[in-house]
ZADREN-10385 format. One line per field, with one value per residue (C-alpha): residue in three letters; x, y, z; residue number from 1. Coordinates in nm, 2 decimals, padded with zeros to 4 digits. Example, Ala and Ser with C-alpha at 12.3 -4.5 7.8 and 13.67 -1.06 7.14 Angstrom:
<rs>
vexnu ala_ser
x 01.23_01.37
y -00.45_-00.11
z 00.78_00.71
lumkol 1_2
</rs>
This chain:
<rs>
vexnu met_thr_lys_val_ser_ala_trp_leu_ser_leu_ser_val_ala_leu_gly_leu_leu_val_leu_gly_ala_ala_ser_gly_glu_ala_lys_thr_phe_arg_trp_ala_asn_asp_gly_asp_pro_thr_thr_met_asp_pro_his_ala_arg_ser_asp_gly_phe_val_thr_ser_phe_asp_met_asn_ile_tyr_glu_pro_leu_ile_arg_arg_asp_arg_asn_leu_lys_leu_glu_pro_ala_leu_ala_thr_glu_trp_ala_ser_ile_asn_pro_thr_thr_trp_arg_ile_lys_leu_arg_gln_gly_val_lys_phe_his_asp_gly_thr_pro_leu_thr_val_glu_asp_val_val_phe_ser_ile_gln_arg_ala_arg_asp_ala_gly_ala_asp_ala_thr_ser_gln_leu_ala_pro_val_lys_glu_val_lys_pro_ile_asp_asp_arg_thr_ile_asp_phe_ile_ser_asp_gly_pro_val_pro_ile_leu_pro_asn_tyr_leu_val_ser_ala_ala_ile_met_ser_lys_ala_trp_cys_asp_ala_his_asn_thr_thr_ser_ala_ala_asn_his_glu_gly_ile_glu_asn_tyr_ala_thr_arg_asn_ala_asn_gly_thr_gly_pro_phe_ile_leu_lys_asp_arg_gln_pro_gly_val_arg_thr_thr_leu_val_arg_asn_pro_asp_trp_trp_gly_ile_lys_asp_gln_pro_ile_asp_pro_asp_glu_ile_val_phe_thr_arg_ile_asp_asn_ala_ala_thr_arg_val_ala_ala_leu_leu_ser_gly_glu_leu_asp_met_val_tyr_asn_val_pro_pro_gln_asp_ile_glu_arg_ile_arg_lys_thr_ala_gly_phe_lys_ile_trp_gln_ala_pro_glu_leu_arg_thr_ile_phe_leu_gly_met_asp_gln_ser_arg_asp_glu_leu_leu_glu_ser_ser_val_lys_gly_lys_asn_pro_phe_lys_asp_lys_arg_val_arg_gln_ala_phe_tyr_leu_ala_val_asp_glu_asp_ala_ile_ala_ser_lys_val_met_arg_gly_leu_ala_his_pro_thr_gly_leu_met_val_gly_pro_gly_val_asn_gly_tyr_asp_ala_thr_leu_asp_lys_arg_phe_pro_tyr_asp_pro_arg_ala_ala_lys_lys_leu_leu_gly_glu_ala_gly_tyr_pro_asp_gly_phe_glu_val_gly_phe_asp_cys_pro_asn_asp_arg_tyr_val_asn_asp_gln_val_ile_cys_gln_ala_val_val_ala_met_leu_ala_lys_ile_gly_val_lys_ala_asn_leu_leu_ala_gln_thr_lys_ala_lys_tyr_phe_gly_lys_ile_asn_ala_pro_arg_phe_glu_thr_ser_phe_tyr_leu_leu_gly_trp_thr_pro_gly_pro_ile_asp_ala_leu_asn_met_leu_gln_asn_leu_thr_ala_thr_arg_thr_asp_thr_asp_gly_ile_tyr_asn_asn_gly_gly_tyr_ser_asn_pro_his_leu_asp_lys_leu_ile_lys_lys_ile_gln_val_glu_leu_asp_ala_glu_lys_arg_asn_glu_leu_ile_ser_glu_ala_leu_thr_ile_val_lys_asp_asp_tyr_val_tyr_ile_pro_leu_his_gln_gln_met_val_val_trp_ala_ser_arg_asp_asn_val_asp_leu_ala_gln_tyr_ala_thr_asn_asp_phe_pro_trp_arg_tyr_val_lys_leu_lys
x -00.90_-01.05_-00.83_-00.88_-00.77_-00.47_-00.36_-00.40_-00.20_00.07_00.08_00.13_00.40_00.58_00.56_00.73_01.00_01.07_01.11_01.36_01.55_01.59_01.93_01.95_01.68_01.31_01.15_00.85_00.62_00.44_00.16_-00.14_-00.48_-00.75_-01.00_-00.98_-01.07_-01.38_-01.41_-01.19_-01.49_-01.45_-01.82_-01.95_-01.90_-01.86_-01.66_-01.37_-01.10_-01.22_-01.24_-00.90_-00.74_-00.91_-00.82_-00.46_-00.56_-00.83_-00.84_-01.09_-01.11_-01.01_-00.81_-00.68_-00.32_-00.15_-00.31_-00.65_-00.66_-00.83_-00.58_-00.60_-00.60_-00.76_-00.90_-00.66_-00.90_-01.26_-01.49_-01.85_-01.96_-02.32_-02.52_-02.61_-02.30_-01.95_-01.70_-01.42_-01.11_-00.98_-00.61_-00.47_-00.24_-00.37_-00.39_-00.56_-00.36_-00.46_-00.31_-00.63_-00.65_-00.87_-01.16_-01.45_-01.68_-01.51_-01.58_-01.95_-01.99_-01.81_-02.02_-02.34_-02.22_-02.14_-02.48_-02.67_-02.89_-02.64_-02.35_-02.27_-02.18_-02.54_-02.63_-02.31_-02.37_-02.75_-02.77_-02.60_-02.87_-02.65_-02.28_-02.24_-01.93_-01.84_-01.53_-01.26_-01.13_-01.42_-01.72_-02.01_-02.17_-02.52_-02.76_-03.12_-03.00_-02.67_-02.43_-02.17_-01.95_-01.96_-01.57_-01.56_-01.79_-01.59_-01.29_-01.45_-01.59_-01.34_-01.31_-01.33_-01.28_-01.61_-01.46_-01.32_-01.65_-01.85_-01.61_-01.65_-02.02_-01.96_-02.13_-02.31_-02.16_-02.22_-02.26_-02.48_-02.34_-02.26_-02.30_-01.99_-01.90_-01.57_-01.47_-01.50_-01.17_-01.01_-00.92_-00.82_-00.76_-00.53_-00.36_00.00_-00.05_-00.16_-00.35_-00.13_-00.29_-00.60_-00.67_-00.98_-00.95_-00.58_-00.34_-00.35_-00.04_00.01_00.30_00.41_00.25_00.55_00.32_00.14_00.07_00.20_00.52_00.75_00.63_00.59_00.82_00.68_00.92_00.78_00.80_00.55_00.28_00.18_-00.12_-00.21_-00.52_-00.43_-00.73_-00.56_-00.41_-00.13_-00.03_-00.03_00.19_00.43_00.46_00.57_00.82_00.97_01.03_00.77_00.58_00.68_00.36_00.03_-00.28_-00.50_-00.28_-00.46_-00.43_-00.28_00.02_00.11_00.36_00.53_00.59_00.69_00.96_01.10_01.41_01.36_00.99_00.76_00.40_00.20_-00.09_-00.34_-00.70_-00.95_-01.27_-01.46_-01.74_-01.83_-02.19_-02.48_-02.79_-03.15_-03.42_-03.69_-03.89_-04.04_-04.36_-04.19_-03.82_-03.67_-03.46_-03.63_-03.84_-04.09_-04.36_-04.62_-04.44_-04.10_-03.95_-03.71_-04.00_-04.03_-03.79_-03.77_-03.62_-03.36_-03.27_-03.25_-03.00_-02.80_-02.79_-02.69_-02.37_-02.07_-01.86_-01.60_-01.53_-01.51_-01.27_-01.04_-01.05_-01.14_-00.97_-00.70_-00.74_-00.72_-01.07_-01.25_-01.59_-01.85_-02.21_-02.23_-02.23_-01.95_-01.63_-01.36_-01.22_-01.56_-01.72_-02.04_-01.90_-02.04_-01.83_-02.11_-02.32_-02.05_-02.14_-02.26_-02.57_-02.44_-02.41_-02.70_-02.82_-03.07_-03.24_-03.22_-03.40_-03.67_-03.72_-03.76_-04.02_-04.21_-04.20_-04.36_-04.04_-03.97_-03.79_-03.61_-03.62_-03.39_-03.26_-03.02_-02.70_-02.49_-02.12_-01.82_-01.50_-01.25_-01.36_-01.30_-01.05_-01.16_-01.50_-01.60_-01.46_-01.66_-01.97_-01.90_-01.87_-02.20_-02.37_-02.25_-02.37_-02.71_-02.74_-02.74_-03.08_-03.23_-03.16_-03.01_-02.83_-02.75_-02.43_-02.35_-02.00_-01.90_-01.64_-01.72_-01.82_-02.10_-02.18_-02.23_-02.42_-02.67_-02.72_-02.68_-02.91_-03.10_-03.16_-03.14_-03.17_-03.07_-03.24_-02.94_-02.59_-02.25_-02.12_-01.86_-01.89_-01.63_-01.78_-01.58_-01.64_-01.54_-01.87_-02.16_-02.41_-02.26_-02.35_-02.69_-02.78_-02.66_-02.75_-03.05_-03.25_-03.56_-03.46_-03.51_-03.31_-03.06_-03.09_-03.06_-02.85_-02.69_-02.99_-03.01_-03.26_-03.51_-03.54_-03.77_-03.83_-03.99_-03.86_-03.51_-03.54_-03.64_-03.33_-03.11_-03.24_-03.18_-02.82_-02.76_-02.82_-02.72_-02.43_-02.38_-02.13_-02.24_-02.61_-02.53_-02.35_-02.64_-02.87_-02.63_-02.62_-03.00_-03.00_-02.74_-02.94_-03.25_-03.04_-02.90_-03.22_-03.42_-03.16_-03.16_-02.82_-02.60_-02.27_-01.97_-01.64_-01.40_-01.12_-00.75_-00.58_-00.29_-00.06_00.29_00.58_00.95_01.15_01.28_00.92_00.79_00.42_00.13_-00.13_-00.47_-00.73_-00.98_-00.77_-00.71_-00.38_-00.24_00.06_00.21_00.36_00.53_00.91_01.14_01.46
y 04.87_04.65_04.51_04.16_04.27_04.45_04.13_03.93_04.18_04.17_03.79_03.79_04.06_03.85_03.55_03.74_03.86_03.50_03.43_03.71_03.61_03.25_03.14_03.11_03.21_03.17_02.87_02.94_02.67_02.77_02.57_02.60_02.46_02.53_02.63_02.89_02.83_03.05_03.14_03.15_03.08_02.71_02.66_02.82_02.54_02.16_02.18_01.94_02.18_02.48_02.27_02.12_02.46_02.63_02.35_02.45_02.78_02.64_02.31_02.05_01.88_01.55_01.52_01.24_01.13_01.06_00.71_00.86_00.73_00.95_01.13_01.41_01.78_02.04_01.76_01.53_01.25_01.15_00.87_00.76_00.77_00.65_00.58_00.95_01.13_01.17_01.34_01.55_01.67_02.00_02.06_02.33_02.61_02.66_03.01_03.16_03.35_03.68_03.56_03.48_03.14_02.86_02.79_02.56_02.85_02.87_02.51_02.54_02.85_02.69_02.37_02.57_02.80_02.49_02.35_02.67_02.68_02.90_02.65_02.36_02.12_02.12_01.76_01.61_01.77_01.75_01.46_01.67_01.81_02.00_02.08_02.12_02.25_02.05_02.23_02.45_02.16_01.91_01.92_01.68_01.62_01.51_01.36_01.24_00.89_00.70_00.86_00.58_00.78_01.13_01.15_01.10_01.40_01.63_01.60_01.86_02.09_02.38_02.57_02.95_03.22_03.34_03.68_03.73_03.64_03.86_04.15_04.12_04.04_03.70_03.47_03.30_03.15_03.31_03.03_03.18_03.31_03.68_03.70_03.76_03.85_03.93_03.56_03.52_03.70_03.70_03.43_03.37_03.00_02.79_02.61_02.59_02.86_03.22_03.41_03.70_03.81_03.71_03.80_03.60_03.41_03.51_03.44_03.36_03.39_03.24_03.23_02.97_03.00_03.01_02.96_02.66_02.41_02.11_02.26_02.08_01.74_01.83_02.12_02.31_02.34_02.60_02.96_03.08_02.92_03.09_02.95_03.07_02.99_02.90_02.78_02.67_02.32_02.38_02.70_02.53_02.25_02.49_02.69_02.38_02.27_02.61_02.63_02.89_02.64_02.37_02.17_02.15_01.99_01.79_01.71_01.65_01.29_01.39_01.56_01.28_01.09_01.41_01.52_01.18_01.16_01.51_01.51_01.69_01.62_01.35_01.24_01.17_00.92_00.74_00.62_00.88_00.82_01.08_00.95_01.14_01.11_01.26_01.39_01.47_01.70_01.46_01.71_01.98_01.91_02.07_02.10_02.44_02.37_02.13_02.11_01.90_02.12_02.04_01.75_01.63_01.33_01.25_01.15_00.85_00.58_00.46_00.79_00.78_00.43_00.53_00.80_00.56_00.29_00.56_00.66_00.45_00.49_00.24_00.47_00.77_00.59_00.46_00.76_01.07_00.97_00.76_00.48_00.70_00.61_00.32_00.27_00.23_00.10_00.26_00.61_00.51_00.34_00.11_00.25_00.39_00.21_00.04_-00.02_-00.34_-00.50_-00.73_-00.43_-00.25_-00.36_-00.11_-00.18_-00.24_00.03_-00.03_00.26_00.04_-00.05_00.31_00.43_00.17_00.29_00.65_00.54_00.35_00.66_00.87_01.03_00.82_01.12_01.22_01.57_01.87_01.93_02.17_02.02_02.19_02.11_02.27_02.33_02.37_02.13_01.77_01.59_01.65_01.76_01.96_01.69_01.42_01.63_01.68_01.30_01.25_01.51_01.30_00.98_01.11_01.24_00.88_00.82_01.15_01.36_01.70_01.80_02.17_02.20_02.49_02.46_02.73_02.80_02.62_02.94_03.01_02.64_02.56_02.89_02.77_02.41_02.39_02.51_02.73_02.77_02.41_02.57_02.27_02.00_01.77_01.80_01.65_01.64_01.47_01.36_01.25_01.12_01.32_01.09_00.80_00.63_00.57_00.73_01.07_01.02_00.87_01.15_01.44_01.31_01.08_01.17_01.38_01.75_01.91_02.17_01.90_01.62_01.61_01.93_01.83_01.63_01.89_01.67_01.66_01.28_01.15_00.80_00.75_00.39_00.50_00.79_00.54_00.32_00.62_00.71_00.35_00.37_00.69_00.52_00.15_00.06_-00.30_-00.26_-00.57_-00.49_-00.13_-00.23_-00.46_-00.16_00.04_-00.23_-00.23_00.15_00.14_-00.12_00.11_00.40_00.18_00.01_00.33_00.51_00.79_00.89_00.78_00.69_00.72_00.66_00.72_00.94_00.90_01.17_01.29_01.57_01.67_01.84_01.91_01.62_01.81_01.82_01.57_01.57_01.35_01.26_01.17_00.95_01.22_01.46_01.68_01.86_01.92_02.15_02.05_01.75_01.95_01.93_02.12_01.93
z 04.40_04.67_04.95_04.80_04.45_04.59_04.77_04.45_04.25_04.51_04.50_04.12_04.16_04.42_04.20_03.92_04.16_04.25_03.88_03.84_04.15_04.05_03.93_03.56_03.31_03.40_03.24_03.02_02.89_02.57_02.44_02.21_02.12_01.86_02.12_02.40_02.77_02.74_03.11_03.42_03.63_03.73_03.79_03.47_03.22_03.22_02.89_02.95_02.81_03.02_03.34_03.28_03.22_03.52_03.76_03.74_03.91_04.13_04.31_04.43_04.76_04.60_04.28_04.05_04.02_03.69_03.69_03.76_04.11_04.38_04.60_04.86_04.74_04.96_05.17_05.34_05.41_05.35_05.46_05.46_05.83_05.75_05.44_05.39_05.52_05.38_05.62_05.48_05.66_05.52_05.47_05.70_05.61_05.25_05.11_04.81_04.57_04.73_05.06_05.25_05.42_05.30_05.55_05.58_05.50_05.16_05.10_05.20_04.98_04.68_04.69_04.70_04.42_04.21_04.28_04.18_03.87_03.70_03.73_03.51_03.80_03.92_03.83_03.98_04.32_04.31_04.56_04.83_05.05_05.29_05.34_05.72_05.89_06.20_06.32_06.16_05.95_05.93_05.69_05.64_05.30_05.38_05.12_05.11_05.02_04.97_04.73_04.67_04.43_04.59_04.62_04.24_04.19_04.42_04.17_03.94_04.22_04.24_04.57_04.56_04.81_04.95_05.04_04.69_04.53_04.77_04.70_04.33_04.31_04.16_04.41_04.12_03.80_03.46_03.21_02.94_02.61_02.63_03.01_03.22_03.57_03.74_03.76_03.39_03.33_03.67_03.91_04.28_04.35_04.57_04.28_04.16_03.90_03.93_03.65_03.53_03.21_03.02_02.66_02.57_02.24_02.20_02.49_02.86_03.08_03.43_03.68_03.93_04.28_04.52_04.82_04.68_04.96_04.76_04.63_04.88_04.77_04.41_04.30_04.00_03.71_03.48_03.61_03.36_03.14_02.82_02.64_02.29_02.09_01.73_01.55_01.23_01.26_01.01_01.18_01.52_01.40_01.22_01.54_01.72_01.46_01.43_01.81_01.89_02.10_02.34_02.30_02.11_02.25_02.01_01.71_01.38_01.27_00.94_01.11_01.36_01.15_01.03_01.38_01.50_01.23_01.30_01.52_01.85_01.88_02.03_02.01_02.32_02.24_02.47_02.45_02.57_02.78_02.57_02.34_02.03_01.93_01.73_01.91_01.78_01.91_02.04_02.24_02.02_01.83_01.52_01.46_01.46_01.15_00.91_00.59_00.78_00.92_01.18_01.33_01.45_01.26_01.54_01.77_01.55_01.66_01.29_01.18_01.46_01.36_01.00_01.08_01.28_01.00_00.75_00.93_00.83_01.15_01.03_00.74_00.98_01.21_00.94_00.69_00.89_01.21_01.04_01.29_01.60_01.72_01.88_01.71_01.98_02.02_02.37_02.51_02.75_02.66_02.82_03.14_03.26_03.55_03.42_03.07_02.94_02.66_02.56_02.46_02.28_01.93_01.68_01.47_01.12_00.86_00.62_00.40_00.22_00.54_00.65_00.34_00.39_00.75_00.64_00.39_00.66_00.88_00.60_00.45_00.13_-00.02_00.30_00.44_00.53_00.88_01.04_01.17_01.44_01.48_01.65_01.45_01.73_02.01_01.92_01.69_01.33_01.45_01.14_00.90_01.09_01.04_00.67_00.63_00.81_00.57_00.27_00.43_00.51_00.15_00.03_00.20_00.08_00.40_00.34_00.65_00.64_00.83_01.06_01.19_01.45_01.71_02.04_02.22_01.97_01.92_02.29_02.34_02.07_02.15_02.53_02.81_02.83_02.45_02.32_01.97_01.77_01.57_01.50_01.65_01.72_02.08_02.29_02.65_02.91_03.23_03.48_03.77_03.54_03.61_03.36_03.59_03.50_03.13_03.21_03.45_03.22_02.88_02.91_03.22_03.17_03.20_03.54_03.74_03.83_03.57_03.20_03.20_02.86_02.73_02.45_02.25_02.54_02.54_02.82_02.94_03.29_03.32_03.25_03.50_03.77_03.68_03.71_04.05_04.16_04.03_04.22_04.56_04.51_04.74_04.61_04.33_04.14_04.16_04.06_03.75_03.65_03.67_03.46_03.20_03.19_03.14_02.87_02.69_02.69_02.56_02.28_02.17_02.17_01.95_02.20_02.05_01.76_01.93_01.70_01.87_02.15_02.01_02.10_02.30_02.08_02.18_02.05_02.22_02.20_02.32_02.62_02.77_03.01_03.12_03.23_02.97_03.12_02.95_03.05_02.82_03.13_03.13_03.48_03.45_03.78_03.61_03.33_03.33_03.10_03.07
lumkol 1_2_3_4_5_6_7_8_9_10_11_12_13_14_15_16_17_18_19_20_21_22_23_24_25_26_27_28_29_30_31_32_33_34_35_36_37_38_39_40_41_42_43_44_45_46_47_48_49_50_51_52_53_54_55_56_57_58_59_60_61_62_63_64_65_66_67_68_69_70_71_72_73_74_75_76_77_78_79_80_81_82_83_84_85_86_87_88_89_90_91_92_93_94_95_96_97_98_99_100_101_102_103_104_105_106_107_108_109_110_111_112_113_114_115_116_117_118_119_120_121_122_123_124_125_126_127_128_129_130_131_132_133_134_135_136_137_138_139_140_141_142_143_144_145_146_147_148_149_150_151_152_153_154_155_156_157_158_159_160_161_162_163_164_165_166_167_168_169_170_171_172_173_174_175_176_177_178_179_180_181_182_183_184_185_186_187_188_189_190_191_192_193_194_195_196_197_198_199_200_201_202_203_204_205_206_207_208_209_210_211_212_213_214_215_216_217_218_219_220_221_222_223_224_225_226_227_228_229_230_231_232_233_234_235_236_237_238_239_240_241_242_243_244_245_246_247_248_249_250_251_252_253_254_255_256_257_258_259_260_261_262_263_264_265_266_267_268_269_270_271_272_273_274_275_276_277_278_279_280_281_282_283_284_285_286_287_288_289_290_291_292_293_294_295_296_297_298_299_300_301_302_303_304_305_306_307_308_309_310_311_312_313_314_315_316_317_318_319_320_321_322_323_324_325_326_327_328_329_330_331_332_333_334_335_336_337_338_339_340_341_342_343_344_345_346_347_348_349_350_351_352_353_354_355_356_357_358_359_360_361_362_363_364_365_366_367_368_369_370_371_372_373_374_375_376_377_378_379_380_381_382_383_384_385_386_387_388_389_390_391_392_393_394_395_396_397_398_399_400_401_402_403_404_405_406_407_408_409_410_411_412_413_414_415_416_417_418_419_420_421_422_423_424_425_426_427_428_429_430_431_432_433_434_435_436_437_438_439_440_441_442_443_444_445_446_447_448_449_450_451_452_453_454_455_456_457_458_459_460_461_462_463_464_465_466_467_468_469_470_471_472_473_474_475_476_477_478_479_480_481_482_483_484_485_486_487_488_489_490_491_492_493_494_495_496_497_498_499_500_501_502_503_504_505_506_507_508_509_510_511_512_513_514_515_516_517_518_519_520_521_522_523_524_525_526_527_528_529
</rs>
């Protein structure tokens, strides 16, 4: 065992001793979800659930409070000292779970690690040209041009221990399916909870960090957190109602009223910033999964438009989602900076017009196409996809649905494989700014842009607009540029936006917590009455 590993084991052991020494019985908070946090590496995936889970172990320089306002975390202050430089002051006295102190070198290392090609935060930190230590608590973030929302980006950039990563040969993130490193199943952060036991796909146990820097101002109530993956919705709800769980994350719409009416339990419900949408391969000359050979139907705007008009989102929102969704005409929703309500109107459902467009494009009898969908990532994801299959059948399109667990699903459709022809995906702009969606989903794919542009859409004019948005300091002018970009995305049918789903959790009525519109779950707010 390395010295670093020994320190970490000792830290966990001390944490458990604290639990045993505490007066009264230790408090354990037990919760479940249908999906598993597939990696403990905070830089490996931009999956919202994984990031939310891992950021209870690791911490960023700047975090969001329960009202989504920026507040100090590992940084105590930040300021733009010139158009291309943000200066960060590092909190002193912070220790990693293995007992080693947090240093500016750890910050420089972590930002570079998060920017590497193997990490999923690459696009967010791409504008940063250099991270320069000034003294033992001051760091400058230097960019080629102005980066007006850099603090927003730092919220999702976890700080890791350079010594720990060096010792365990994990200086780069492992974000491809089937590839792991030490950080995939082990962790050493500065956060309020310490990883105790990791059983991928089954159970993950964490204990309270007694040496957390923030514990004096915000005492942590649970001594232990036990997360269990329960993929079956009925089993999950039954476990809650029987007392085996204290909380379930992502409650199926059909179970909400039953839980609400059961004594001793409560429903947590709020609008989410995530947009659920359909994407299409628009880059290959021939689709990987289609009856059409020698060409790609989705390169024809009329086909993309036909698919859009064939999908009855109002029916999905009312019947599949049971009213717990906001049908949307945009790829960003209310609450995201740059959202333009005047553009948020869906093109009308019109299967007859869709059928006509297919005929004009050369497919009067429709065609077959593969359709990828997760079955454990979004609210009713598989059921939404099944509804889309039925709707497309009305215009002669046979969508061959492949619904898989998110680990297999994301490994198939995301970089570097992009092995999909038609797919369902959800996106929450982490910085709560429309640029994040534009840069990740619509920009031409490069090492830093279009990381989740799985369909390979490319529009040079849109790319230029995105570059302008990145550096524009005037808020009003910047939002005008965003509206122009959103109009292009909408009118070119780059994607088929469906809805913003509602965040719905359930818990025992003795549980208090903070529910974020980003669907993040910070355990530091959990109280067991």
